[in-house]
N, CA, C and O atoms as a GROMACS GRO file, in nm:
protein
  548
    1MET      N    1   9.060  11.584  10.087
    1MET     CA    2   8.959  11.534  10.026
    1MET      C    3   8.984  11.401  10.079
    1MET      O    4   8.900  11.320  10.041
    2LYS      N    5   9.100  11.339  10.175
    2LYS     CA    6   9.089  11.244  10.245
    2LYS      C    7   8.949  11.297  10.375
    2LYS      O    8   8.832  11.266  10.356
    3LYS      N    9   8.974  11.340  10.439
    3LYS     CA   10   8.898  11.384  10.551
    3LYS      C   11   8.726  11.412  10.486
    3LYS      O   12   8.635  11.347  10.536
    4VAL      N   13   8.705  11.488  10.402
    4VAL     CA   14   8.630  11.498  10.312
    4VAL      C   15   8.520  11.344  10.293
    4VAL      O   16   8.401  11.324  10.318
    5LYS      N   17   8.634  11.252  10.235
    5LYS     CA   18   8.644  11.087  10.186
    5LYS      C   19   8.553  11.091  10.332
    5LYS      O   20   8.433  11.099  10.307
    6ILE      N   21   8.583  11.088  10.466
    6ILE     CA   22   8.592  11.040  10.602
    6ILE      C   23   8.398  11.037  10.627
    6ILE      O   24   8.302  10.963  10.649
    7LEU      N   25   8.451  11.216  10.598
    7LEU     CA   26   8.328  11.287  10.689
    7LEU      C   27   8.170  11.198  10.584
    7LEU      O   28   8.057  11.178  10.629
    8SER      N   29   8.212  11.167  10.464
    8SER     CA   30   8.096  11.111  10.388
    8SER      C   31   8.014  11.088  10.356
    8SER      O   32   7.916  11.129  10.293
    9MET      N   33   8.105  10.920  10.460
    9MET     CA   34   8.099  10.820  10.500
    9MET      C   35   8.036  10.756  10.638
    9MET      O   36   7.968  10.656  10.660
   10LEU      N   37   8.097  10.872  10.727
   10LEU     CA   38   8.011  10.866  10.789
   10LEU      C   39   7.925  10.897  10.865
   10LEU      O   40   7.868  10.857  10.966
   11CYS      N   41   7.928  11.058  10.731
   11CYS     CA   42   7.718  11.061  10.761
   11CYS      C   43   7.639  10.991  10.669
   11CYS      O   44   7.517  10.985  10.654
   12LEU      N   45   7.741  10.936  10.604
   12LEU     CA   46   7.627  10.782  10.530
   12LEU      C   47   7.641  10.693  10.578
   12LEU      O   48   7.634  10.601  10.497
   13MET      N   49   7.674  10.632  10.755
   13MET     CA   50   7.699  10.630  10.770
   13MET      C   51   7.604  10.578  10.878
   13MET      O   52   7.605  10.464  10.923
   14GLY      N   53   7.484  10.723  10.930
   14GLY     CA   54   7.430  10.735  11.042
   14GLY      C   55   7.320  10.793  10.967
   14GLY      O   56   7.214  10.800  11.030
   15ALA      N   57   7.320  10.844  10.828
   15ALA     CA   58   7.179  10.832  10.729
   15ALA      C   59   7.124  10.658  10.742
   15ALA      O   60   7.022  10.615  10.795
   16LEU      N   61   7.195  10.609  10.696
   16LEU     CA   62   7.199  10.463  10.702
   16LEU      C   63   7.102  10.397  10.808
   16LEU      O   64   6.997  10.334  10.800
   17LEU      N   65   7.154  10.424  10.872
   17LEU     CA   66   7.124  10.397  11.014
   17LEU      C   67   7.047  10.458  11.081
   17LEU      O   68   7.070  10.423  11.197
   18PHE      N   69   6.941  10.556  11.079
   18PHE     CA   70   6.818  10.603  11.051
   18PHE      C   71   6.741  10.541  10.968
   18PHE      O   72   6.652  10.471  11.015
   19THR      N   73   6.756  10.550  10.838
   19THR     CA   74   6.621  10.441  10.726
   19THR      C   75   6.605  10.322  10.800
   19THR      O   76   6.494  10.268  10.804
   20SER      N   77   6.719  10.266  10.870
   20SER     CA   78   6.769  10.116  10.854
   20SER      C   79   6.585  10.088  10.944
   20SER      O   80   6.504  10.015  10.887
   21CYS      N   81   6.557  10.139  11.046
   21CYS     CA   82   6.492  10.044  11.143
   21CYS      C   83   6.326   9.999  11.032
   21CYS      O   84   6.255   9.922  11.097
   22GLU      N   85   6.261  10.037  10.880
   22GLU     CA   86   6.168  10.048  10.916
   22GLU      C   87   6.113   9.897  10.875
   22GLU      O   88   6.003   9.846  10.896
   23GLU      N   89   6.246   9.838  10.801
   23GLU     CA   90   6.170   9.714  10.721
   23GLU      C   91   6.369   9.634  10.789
   23GLU      O   92   6.478   9.686  10.813
   24LYS      N   93   6.292   9.437  10.796
   24LYS     CA   94   6.380   9.405  10.809
   24LYS      C   95   6.559   9.410  10.694
   24LYS      O   96   6.680   9.423  10.714
   25SER      N   97   6.479   9.391  10.594
   25SER     CA   98   6.581   9.386  10.484
   25SER      C   99   6.632   9.524  10.480
   25SER      O  100   6.751   9.525  10.449
   26LYS      N  101   6.596   9.610  10.496
   26LYS     CA  102   6.594   9.779  10.475
   26LYS      C  103   6.741   9.790  10.627
   26LYS      O  104   6.856   9.833  10.622
   27SER      N  105   6.690   9.751  10.701
   27SER     CA  106   6.800   9.757  10.845
   27SER      C  107   6.953   9.636  10.735
   27SER      O  108   7.066   9.667  10.698
   28GLU      N  109   6.879   9.517  10.721
   28GLU     CA  110   7.031   9.433  10.680
   28GLU      C  111   7.108   9.514  10.579
   28GLU      O  112   7.226   9.541  10.599
   29LYS      N  113   7.036   9.558  10.460
   29LYS     CA  114   7.140   9.652  10.401
   29LYS      C  115   7.197   9.804  10.475
   29LYS      O  116   7.274   9.886  10.426
   30ALA      N  117   7.161   9.804  10.545
   30ALA     CA  118   7.201   9.919  10.635
   30ALA      C  119   7.325   9.894  10.712
   30ALA      O  120   7.400   9.988  10.740
   31LYS      N  121   7.347   9.782  10.743
   31LYS     CA  122   7.450   9.701  10.859
   31LYS      C  123   7.487   9.662  10.762
   31LYS      O  124   7.605   9.652  10.796
   32GLU      N  125   7.486   9.613  10.616
   32GLU     CA  126   7.633   9.582  10.565
   32GLU      C  127   7.718   9.738  10.537
   32GLU      O  128   7.832   9.772  10.569
   33LYS      N  129   7.601   9.815  10.459
   33LYS     CA  130   7.671   9.928  10.369
   33LYS      C  131   7.741  10.020  10.482
   33LYS      O  132   7.830  10.092  10.436
   34ILE      N  133   7.716  10.032  10.627
   34ILE     CA  134   7.708  10.058  10.761
   34ILE      C  135   7.842   9.967  10.750
   34ILE      O  136   7.927  10.038  10.805
   35GLU      N  137   7.917   9.826  10.701
   35GLU     CA  138   8.028   9.750  10.761
   35GLU      C  139   8.061   9.824  10.636
   35GLU      O  140   8.129   9.921  10.670
   36GLU      N  141   8.040   9.823  10.489
   36GLU     CA  142   8.101   9.814  10.366
   36GLU      C  143   8.189  10.003  10.405
   36GLU      O  144   8.281  10.021  10.325
   37ALA      N  145   8.174  10.091  10.479
   37ALA     CA  146   8.219  10.231  10.488
   37ALA      C  147   8.324  10.218  10.590
   37ALA      O  148   8.430  10.276  10.570
   38ALA      N  149   8.298  10.112  10.755
   38ALA     CA  150   8.369  10.086  10.798
   38ALA      C  151   8.535  10.082  10.740
   38ALA      O  152   8.638  10.144  10.764
   39ASP      N  153   8.471   9.909  10.599
   39ASP     CA  154   8.626   9.864  10.636
   39ASP      C  155   8.698  10.015  10.545
   39ASP      O  156   8.820  10.027  10.536
   40ALA      N  157   8.640  10.079  10.508
   40ALA     CA  158   8.646  10.162  10.384
   40ALA      C  159   8.765  10.263  10.448
   40ALA      O  160   8.877  10.269  10.398
   41VAL      N  161   8.732  10.328  10.546
   41VAL     CA  162   8.764  10.415  10.643
   41VAL      C  163   8.869  10.366  10.697
   41VAL      O  164   8.981  10.414  10.680
   42GLY      N  165   8.828  10.201  10.813
   42GLY     CA  166   8.919  10.106  10.827
   42GLY      C  167   9.045  10.159  10.707
   42GLY      O  168   9.130  10.245  10.729
   43ASP      N  169   9.029  10.094  10.599
   43ASP     CA  170   9.193  10.069  10.463
   43ASP      C  171   9.238  10.241  10.398
   43ASP      O  172   9.342  10.261  10.334
   44LEU      N  173   9.148  10.336  10.426
   44LEU     CA  174   9.178  10.456  10.387
   44LEU      C  175   9.298  10.482  10.586
   44LEU      O  176   9.378  10.576  10.584
   45PHE      N  177   9.293  10.414  10.692
   45PHE     CA  178   9.352  10.470  10.797
   45PHE      C  179   9.555  10.399  10.792
   45PHE      O  180   9.661  10.444  10.836
   46LYS      N  181   9.506  10.247  10.699
   46LYS     CA  182   9.613  10.182  10.700
   46LYS      C  183   9.679  10.270  10.539
   46LYS      O  184   9.793  10.314  10.524
   47GLU      N  185   9.566  10.273  10.439
   47GLU     CA  186   9.741  10.323  10.356
   47GLU      C  187   9.774  10.507  10.407
   47GLU      O  188   9.821  10.579  10.318
   48GLU      N  189   9.749  10.568  10.543
   48GLU     CA  190   9.820  10.722  10.591
   48GLU      C  191   9.920  10.600  10.596
   48GLU      O  192  10.008  10.578  10.513
   49SER      N  193   9.883  10.502  10.741
   49SER     CA  194   9.926  10.536  10.784
   49SER      C  195  10.069  10.408  10.745
   49SER      O  196  10.174  10.435  10.803
   50SER      N  197  10.071  10.310  10.676
   50SER     CA  198  10.191  10.279  10.616
   50SER      C  199  10.344  10.395  10.513
   50SER      O  200  10.465  10.378  10.494
   51GLY      N  201  10.235  10.511  10.470
   51GLY     CA  202  10.318  10.563  10.386
   51GLY      C  203  10.343  10.667  10.404
   51GLY      O  204  10.362  10.748  10.313
   52LEU      N  205  10.356  10.709  10.609
   52LEU     CA  206  10.408  10.828  10.651
   52LEU      C  207  10.524  10.698  10.772
   52LEU      O  208  10.621  10.730  10.841
   53GLU      N  209  10.473  10.581  10.757
   53GLU     CA  210  10.571  10.473  10.839
   53GLU      C  211  10.695  10.463  10.712
   53GLU      O  212  10.812  10.427  10.722
   54LYS      N  213  10.638  10.496  10.626
   54LYS     CA  214  10.776  10.529  10.476
   54LYS      C  215  10.824  10.604  10.497
   54LYS      O  216  10.945  10.590  10.481
   55GLU      N  217  10.772  10.758  10.554
   55GLU     CA  218  10.822  10.861  10.494
   55GLU      C  219  10.956  10.891  10.635
   55GLU      O  220  11.057  10.960  10.639
   56ILE      N  221  10.886  10.795  10.735
   56ILE     CA  222  10.950  10.783  10.859
   56ILE      C  223  11.110  10.755  10.930
   56ILE      O  224  11.198  10.800  11.003
   57LYS      N  225  11.036  10.579  10.792
   57LYS     CA  226  11.129  10.498  10.772
   57LYS      C  227  11.308  10.591  10.694
   57LYS      O  228  11.430  10.576  10.704
   58LYS      N  229  11.238  10.654  10.644
   58LYS     CA  230  11.337  10.722  10.462
   58LYS      C  231  11.379  10.853  10.562
   58LYS      O  232  11.473  10.921  10.522
   59ALA      N  233  11.309  10.894  10.698
   59ALA     CA  234  11.385  10.970  10.729
   59ALA      C  235  11.538  10.919  10.856
   59ALA      O  236  11.659  10.944  10.856
   60LYS      N  237  11.489  10.878  10.905
   60LYS     CA  238  11.594  10.784  10.934
   60LYS      C  239  11.701  10.698  10.940
   60LYS      O  240  11.764  10.656  11.037
   61VAL      N  241  11.718  10.664  10.751
   61VAL     CA  242  11.813  10.688  10.667
   61VAL      C  243  11.886  10.730  10.610
   61VAL      O  244  11.986  10.683  10.556
   62GLU      N  245  11.815  10.891  10.620
   62GLU     CA  246  11.943  11.033  10.612
   62GLU      C  247  11.942  11.081  10.707
   62GLU      O  248  12.044  11.149  10.696
   63LEU      N  249  11.901  11.104  10.813
   63LEU     CA  250  11.937  11.135  10.983
   63LEU      C  251  12.116  11.045  10.964
   63LEU      O  252  12.233  11.083  10.963
   64GLY      N  253  12.052  10.928  10.955
   64GLY     CA  254  12.154  10.796  10.980
   64GLY      C  255  12.296  10.815  10.911
   64GLY      O  256  12.402  10.784  10.966
   65GLU      N  257  12.285  10.875  10.774
   65GLU     CA  258  12.411  10.917  10.621
   65GLU      C  259  12.456  11.035  10.734
   65GLU      O  260  12.563  11.076  10.778
   66LYS      N  261  12.347  11.058  10.752
   66LYS     CA  262  12.439  11.307  10.796
   66LYS      C  263  12.519  11.211  10.906
   66LYS      O  264  12.638  11.237  10.922
   67ILE      N  265  12.468  11.114  10.974
   67ILE     CA  266  12.506  11.201  11.126
   67ILE      C  267  12.658  11.071  11.100
   67ILE      O  268  12.738  11.090  11.191
   68ASP      N  269  12.693  10.989  11.032
   68ASP     CA  270  12.806  10.876  11.010
   68ASP      C  271  12.865  10.968  10.932
   68ASP      O  272  12.988  10.956  10.936
   69ASN      N  273  12.817  11.083  10.840
   69ASN     CA  274  12.899  11.184  10.730
   69ASN      C  275  13.014  11.215  10.837
   69ASN      O  276  13.128  11.169  10.839
   70LEU      N  277  12.936  11.328  10.947
   70LEU     CA  278  13.022  11.358  11.077
   70LEU      C  279  13.044  11.360  11.161
   70LEU      O  280  13.119  11.426  11.233
   71LYS      N  281  12.958  11.263  11.173
   71LYS     CA  282  13.120  11.137  11.326
   71LYS      C  283  13.289  11.153  11.238
   71LYS      O  284  13.396  11.182  11.293
   72SER      N  285  13.263  11.118  11.060
   72SER     CA  286  13.387  11.084  11.004
   72SER      C  287  13.508  11.226  10.982
   72SER      O  288  13.630  11.229  10.968
   73LYS      N  289  13.410  11.325  10.988
   73LYS     CA  290  13.413  11.506  10.955
   73LYS      C  291  13.505  11.473  11.111
   73LYS      O  292  13.626  11.454  11.121
   74LEU      N  293  13.367  11.475  11.256
   74LEU     CA  294  13.509  11.499  11.321
   74LEU      C  295  13.628  11.454  11.385
   74LEU      O  296  13.689  11.509  11.476
   75LYS      N  297  13.664  11.315  11.309
   75LYS     CA  298  13.785  11.296  11.304
   75LYS      C  299  13.888  11.374  11.294
   75LYS      O  300  13.977  11.370  11.379
   76ASP      N  301  13.891  11.458  11.184
   76ASP     CA  302  13.976  11.529  11.098
   76ASP      C  303  13.934  11.675  11.193
   76ASP      O  304  14.030  11.750  11.212
   77ALA      N  305  13.878  11.693  11.218
   77ALA     CA  306  13.795  11.838  11.196
   77ALA      C  307  13.908  11.870  11.297
   77ALA      O  308  13.945  11.782  11.375
   78PRO      N  309  13.987  12.037  11.298
   78PRO     CA  310  14.063  12.134  11.358
   78PRO      C  311  14.020  12.105  11.462
   78PRO      O  312  13.927  12.024  11.458
   79GLU      N  313  14.059  12.148  11.584
   79GLU     CA  314  13.974  12.104  11.722
   79GLU      C  315  13.917  12.230  11.747
   79GLU      O  316  13.821  12.213  11.823
   80ASP      N  317  13.935  12.373  11.713
   80ASP     CA  318  13.814  12.468  11.689
   80ASP      C  319  13.660  12.410  11.639
   80ASP      O  320  13.548  12.423  11.687
   81ASN      N  321  13.686  12.376  11.582
   81ASN     CA  322  13.536  12.299  11.535
   81ASN      C  323  13.499  12.180  11.537
   81ASN      O  324  13.463  12.120  11.435
   82LYS      N  325  13.504  12.117  11.680
   82LYS     CA  326  13.483  11.950  11.668
   82LYS      C  327  13.380  11.995  11.767
   82LYS      O  328  13.280  11.924  11.768
   83SER      N  329  13.381  12.066  11.826
   83SER     CA  330  13.241  12.059  11.909
   83SER      C  331  13.165  12.175  11.859
   83SER      O  332  13.062  12.196  11.923
   84GLY      N  333  13.187  12.251  11.767
   84GLY     CA  334  13.009  12.335  11.663
   84GLY      C  335  12.971  12.121  11.629
   84GLY      O  336  12.865  12.060  11.645
   85ILE      N  337  13.145  12.052  11.566
   85ILE     CA  338  13.034  11.930  11.418
   85ILE      C  339  12.971  11.842  11.546
   85ILE      O  340  12.872  11.778  11.513
   86GLN      N  341  13.006  11.828  11.671
   86GLN     CA  342  12.967  11.764  11.752
   86GLN      C  343  12.721  11.812  11.785
   86GLN      O  344  12.614  11.757  11.760
   87ASP      N  345  12.773  11.951  11.856
   87ASP     CA  346  12.673  11.965  11.888
   87ASP      C  347  12.578  11.966  11.710
   87ASP      O  348  12.469  12.022  11.698
   88ALA      N  349  12.621  11.923  11.638
   88ALA     CA  350  12.501  11.894  11.541
   88ALA      C  351  12.452  11.752  11.493
   88ALA      O  352  12.357  11.726  11.419
   89ILE      N  353  12.568  11.640  11.573
   89ILE     CA  354  12.578  11.535  11.531
   89ILE      C  355  12.427  11.433  11.730
   89ILE      O  356  12.359  11.332  11.749
   90ASP      N  357  12.466  11.558  11.802
   90ASP     CA  358  12.399  11.601  11.899
   90ASP      C  359  12.229  11.597  11.866
   90ASP      O  360  12.150  11.505  11.886
   91ARG      N  361  12.216  11.670  11.836
   91ARG     CA  362  12.115  11.715  11.761
   91ARG      C  363  12.013  11.640  11.633
   91ARG      O  364  11.891  11.625  11.647
   92LEU      N  365  12.076  11.607  11.530
   92LEU     CA  366  12.073  11.487  11.513
   92LEU      C  367  12.033  11.376  11.559
   92LEU      O  368  11.927  11.342  11.508
   93GLU      N  369  12.083  11.289  11.652
   93GLU     CA  370  12.133  11.214  11.750
   93GLU      C  371  11.953  11.183  11.845
   93GLU      O  372  11.881  11.088  11.876
   94VAL      N  373  11.954  11.402  11.862
   94VAL     CA  374  11.774  11.390  11.937
   94VAL      C  375  11.690  11.305  11.869
   94VAL      O  376  11.608  11.220  11.904
   95GLN      N  377  11.753  11.375  11.693
   95GLN     CA  378  11.562  11.391  11.625
   95GLN      C  379  11.578  11.198  11.568
   95GLN      O  380  11.468  11.144  11.582
   96LYS      N  381  11.680  11.105  11.516
   96LYS     CA  382  11.700  11.020  11.525
   96LYS      C  383  11.538  10.875  11.670
   96LYS      O  384  11.466  10.776  11.672
   97ASN      N  385  11.592  10.997  11.748
   97ASN     CA  386  11.559  10.912  11.857
   97ASN      C  387  11.400  10.892  11.874
   97ASN      O  388  11.329  10.805  11.924
   98LYS      N  389  11.369  11.054  11.789
   98LYS     CA  390  11.208  11.062  11.775
   98LYS      C  391  11.163  10.994  11.734
   98LYS      O  392  11.080  10.924  11.791
   99LEU      N  393  11.214  10.974  11.547
   99LEU     CA  394  11.183  10.892  11.514
   99LEU      C  395  11.102  10.751  11.548
   99LEU      O  396  10.990  10.708  11.520
  100ASP      N  397  11.268  10.678  11.659
  100ASP     CA  398  11.215  10.606  11.690
  100ASP      C  399  11.082  10.563  11.733
  100ASP      O  400  11.010  10.467  11.704
  101ALA      N  401  11.070  10.677  11.821
  101ALA     CA  402  10.983  10.685  11.935
  101ALA      C  403  10.883  10.718  11.858
  101ALA      O  404  10.778  10.717  11.922
  102THR      N  405  10.873  10.738  11.776
  102THR     CA  406  10.744  10.782  11.659
  102THR      C  407  10.642  10.664  11.622
  102THR      O  408  10.520  10.647  11.632
  103LEU      N  409  10.808  10.553  11.548
  103LEU     CA  410  10.795  10.408  11.513
  103LEU      C  411  10.715  10.297  11.664
  103LEU      O  412  10.669  10.187  11.631
  104ASP      N  413  10.710  10.321  11.752
  104ASP     CA  414  10.733  10.296  11.850
  104ASP      C  415  10.549  10.263  11.894
  104ASP      O  416  10.489  10.164  11.936
  105LYS      N  417  10.497  10.445  11.848
  105LYS     CA  418  10.462  10.476  11.898
  105LYS      C  419  10.340  10.377  11.789
  105LYS      O  420  10.303  10.262  11.813
  106MET      N  421  10.294  10.467  11.666
  106MET     CA  422  10.280  10.422  11.561
  106MET      C  423  10.244  10.177  11.582
  106MET      O  424  10.156  10.118  11.520
  107GLY      N  425  10.302  10.137  11.641
  107GLY     CA  426  10.302  10.003  11.651
  107GLY      C  427  10.149   9.993  11.768
  107GLY      O  428  10.071   9.898  11.770
  108SER      N  429  10.139  10.117  11.855
  108SER     CA  430  10.010  10.092  11.956
  108SER      C  431   9.893  10.145  11.879
  108SER      O  432   9.877  10.150  11.758
  109ASN      N  433   9.820  10.180  11.970
  109ASN     CA  434   9.678  10.194  11.901
  109ASN      C  435   9.690  10.314  11.907
  109ASN      O  436   9.680  10.370  12.016
  110ILE      N  437   9.723  10.402  11.760
  110ILE     CA  438   9.689  10.554  11.772
  110ILE      C  439   9.512  10.583  11.694
  110ILE      O  440   9.487  10.694  11.741
  111LYS      N  441   9.405  10.551  11.619
  111LYS     CA  442   9.318  10.565  11.506
  111LYS      C  443   9.258  10.662  11.641
  111LYS      O  444   9.335  10.756  11.619
  112ASP      N  445   9.189  10.703  11.748
  112ASP     CA  446   9.138  10.723  11.853
  112ASP      C  447   9.219  10.871  11.786
  112ASP      O  448   9.142  10.935  11.715
  113ASP      N  449   9.369  10.935  11.799
  113ASP     CA  450   9.396  11.073  11.741
  113ASP      C  451   9.486  11.029  11.599
  113ASP      O  452   9.609  11.028  11.596
  114TRP      N  453   9.422  11.004  11.515
  114TRP     CA  454   9.502  10.977  11.441
  114TRP      C  455   9.590  11.107  11.376
  114TRP      O  456   9.704  11.132  11.336
  115LYS      N  457   9.454  11.176  11.396
  115LYS     CA  458   9.497  11.358  11.317
  115LYS      C  459   9.634  11.416  11.373
  115LYS      O  460   9.738  11.427  11.308
  116GLY      N  461   9.616  11.448  11.495
  116GLY     CA  462   9.709  11.471  11.613
  116GLY      C  463   9.847  11.410  11.548
  116GLY      O  464   9.914  11.475  11.467
  117PHE      N  465   9.886  11.257  11.600
  117PHE     CA  466   9.966  11.228  11.595
  117PHE      C  467  10.052  11.190  11.401
  117PHE      O  468  10.162  11.150  11.364
  118LYS      N  469   9.919  11.232  11.329
  118LYS     CA  470   9.974  11.225  11.201
  118LYS      C  471  10.060  11.412  11.200
  118LYS      O  472  10.172  11.408  11.148
  119SER      N  473  10.019  11.539  11.243
  119SER     CA  474   9.999  11.621  11.228
  119SER      C  475  10.151  11.629  11.359
  119SER      O  476  10.179  11.743  11.396
  120ASN      N  477  10.221  11.534  11.408
  120ASN     CA  478  10.312  11.579  11.514
  120ASN      C  479  10.455  11.492  11.421
  120ASN      O  480  10.570  11.531  11.401
  121VAL      N  481  10.401  11.395  11.392
  121VAL     CA  482  10.528  11.301  11.296
  121VAL      C  483  10.545  11.415  11.150
  121VAL      O  484  10.657  11.412  11.099
  122GLN      N  485  10.469  11.486  11.103
  122GLN     CA  486  10.475  11.579  10.983
  122GLN      C  487  10.555  11.693  11.076
  122GLN      O  488  10.673  11.661  11.066
  123SER      N  489  10.550  11.751  11.118
  123SER     CA  490  10.567  11.839  11.224
  123SER      C  491  10.728  11.874  11.256
  123SER      O  492  10.788  11.981  11.241
  124THR      N  493  10.794  11.689  11.326
  124THR     CA  494  10.918  11.588  11.334
  124THR      C  495  10.975  11.596  11.237
  124THR      O  496  11.087  11.646  11.249
  125LEU      N  497  10.935  11.557  11.101
  125LEU     CA  498  11.002  11.503  10.973
  125LEU      C  499  10.990  11.709  10.912
  125LEU      O  500  11.051  11.706  10.806
  126LYS      N  501  10.963  11.794  10.925
  126LYS     CA  502  11.019  11.894  10.913
  126LYS      C  503  11.154  11.976  10.931
  126LYS      O  504  11.241  12.022  10.856
  127GLU      N  505  11.121  11.972  11.127
  127GLU     CA  506  11.196  11.998  11.130
  127GLU      C  507  11.384  11.947  11.081
  127GLU      O  508  11.487  11.989  11.030
  128ILE      N  509  11.346  11.876  11.119
  128ILE     CA  510  11.415  11.703  11.069
  128ILE      C  511  11.495  11.783  10.881
  128ILE      O  512  11.616  11.788  10.855
  129LYS      N  513  11.459  11.798  10.851
  129LYS     CA  514  11.521  11.851  10.678
  129LYS      C  515  11.532  11.989  10.739
  129LYS      O  516  11.628  12.055  10.700
  130GLN      N  517  11.458  12.039  10.821
  130GLN     CA  518  11.633  12.214  10.813
  130GLN      C  519  11.751  12.158  10.897
  130GLN      O  520  11.863  12.201  10.869
  131ASP      N  521  11.740  12.070  10.994
  131ASP     CA  522  11.798  12.083  11.057
  131ASP      C  523  11.915  12.039  10.927
  131ASP      O  524  12.006  12.105  10.877
  132ILE      N  525  11.862  11.885  10.897
  132ILE     CA  526  11.971  11.865  10.766
  132ILE      C  527  12.023  11.955  10.720
  132ILE      O  528  12.144  11.980  10.712
  133SER      N  529  11.951  12.001  10.693
  133SER     CA  530  11.995  12.147  10.587
  133SER      C  531  12.020  12.268  10.589
  133SER      O  532  12.031  12.331  10.484
  134ARG      N  533  12.036  12.334  10.731
  134ARG     CA  534  12.144  12.398  10.803
  134ARG      C  535  12.278  12.326  10.794
  134ARG      O  536  12.358  12.384  10.721
  135ILE      N  537  12.320  12.221  10.846
  135ILE     CA  538  12.430  12.142  10.885
  135ILE      C  539  12.511  12.126  10.719
  135ILE      O  540  12.443  12.048  10.654
  136LYS      N  541  12.597  12.163  10.661
  136LYS     CA  542  12.665  12.135  10.580
  136LYS      C  543  12.787  12.057  10.629
  136LYS      O  544  12.864  12.037  10.723
  137ASN      N  545  12.729  12.005  10.414
  137ASN     CA  546  12.803  11.926  10.429
  137ASN      C  547  12.974  11.925  10.481
  137ASN      O  548  13.036  11.819  10.490
   0.00000   0.00000   0.00000
């Protein structure tokens, strides 16, 4: 749905650009419409990136809680279970570090490859949820 909005805005901008060459008043109107479309695309990007940032922060909290829980269990665990628990902690800490790097990257200019970036983040979040669910409480 969002792709359709963006594509329709881009088509509108292109059509307006071609029709704006006839008169100055039409040119000015086209410029205004292009600016409005660009603003709409910018707003959509901000909305999507804000939602994705919230998901990342939520996943970081879940990871932190799970890591803390596992560290508590590690203290009281029998010796033969400690290495498995430590492996789980290590895996989750790697995932948490990925999320930190992702948040850092979100601060930089990612508009150029938003689709790729968003896809990678969604993959990472899915991976994290699977890791959390695989680790027994």
